[in-house]
C-alpha positions as CSV (number, residue, x, y, z in Angstrom):
1,M,0.2,0.1,-0.1
2,T,1.3,3.6,-0.8
3,K,0.4,6.7,0.5
4,S,0.4,10.4,-1.2
5,V,2.9,12.8,1.2
6,T,3.8,16.2,1.9
7,F,6.8,16.8,3.9
8,T,7.0,20.9,4.7
9,L,10.1,22.0,7.1
10,S,11.4,25.1,7.8
11,C,15.3,24.2,8.4
12,C,18.5,26.7,9.8
13,A,20.2,27.7,6.6
14,E,23.6,26.3,6.5
15,P,25.7,24.2,4.2
16,G,24.0,20.4,3.4
17,M,21.1,20.9,5.3
18,L,19.4,19.9,2.1
19,S,21.3,16.9,1.4
20,R,20.6,16.1,5.3
21,C,16.8,16.3,4.3
22,L,17.5,14.1,1.5
23,A,19.1,11.0,3.6
24,P,16.3,9.8,4.8
25,F,14.6,9.0,1.9
26,A,17.5,7.9,0.2
27,K,18.5,5.2,2.6
28,R,15.4,3.9,1.9
29,D,15.5,4.0,-2.1
30,L,13.1,6.7,-2.3
31,V,12.7,9.5,-4.5
32,P,10.6,12.0,-3.6
33,D,9.2,13.2,-6.8
34,I,9.1,17.0,-5.4
35,V,11.6,18.8,-3.9
36,Q,11.4,22.9,-3.2
37,S,13.3,24.9,-1.2
38,R,13.5,29.2,-0.4
39,R,15.0,30.6,2.0
40,E,14.5,33.9,3.9
41,G,17.0,35.5,5.9
42,D,18.8,32.2,8.4
43,M,16.0,29.6,7.8
44,L,15.1,27.6,4.3
45,H,11.7,26.1,4.2
46,V,11.9,23.2,2.2
47,V,9.1,20.8,1.1
48,L,9.3,17.4,-0.1
49,A,6.9,15.4,-1.5
50,M,6.0,11.8,-2.7
51,H,2.9,10.7,-5.2
52,A,3.4,6.7,-4.1
53,M,6.0,6.7,-1.1
54,P,5.4,3.0,0.9
55,A,2.9,3.8,4.2
56,E,5.2,1.9,6.1
57,E,7.9,4.3,5.3
58,V,6.3,7.3,6.4
59,H,6.2,7.2,9.8
60,L,10.1,6.3,9.5
61,V,10.8,8.9,7.3
62,E,8.7,11.6,9.4
63,G,10.8,10.4,12.3
64,N,13.9,10.3,10.6
65,L,13.5,14.5,9.2
66,R,12.5,15.4,12.4
67,Q,16.4,14.4,14.0
68,V,18.0,15.8,11.0
69,I,20.5,18.3,13.2
70,G,19.6,22.0,11.7
71,V,16.0,21.3,11.1
72,V,12.9,23.4,13.1
73,S,9.8,22.0,12.5
74,V,8.7,19.2,10.5
75,R,4.5,19.3,9.0
76,R,3.4,16.3,7.1
77,A,-0.3,16.2,4.7
78,D,-1.4,13.5,3.2
79,G,-1.5,14.3,-0.8
80,L,0.6,16.5,-2.6
81,R,0.1,20.2,-1.1
82,V,2.6,21.9,-3.6
83,A,2.2,25.8,-4.3
84,A,3.6,26.8,-7.4
């Protein structure tokens, strides 16, 4: 079973942050369908979304994202909700 999911992160804008945010996906052989980032001052806002993530991986990826050093907040939404 798969789920459509979007993770929205607020992070410290520092070198290596994007690769650290992608690592939980990569270590599970997952590739996000959507990756967006926007810097606002000293914060980086990142959106990572998948159309069909294995349902059993969703909470694991979310937990790993919350543990990334420099990530201030993580919001998860079922379905793809990405502003253009």
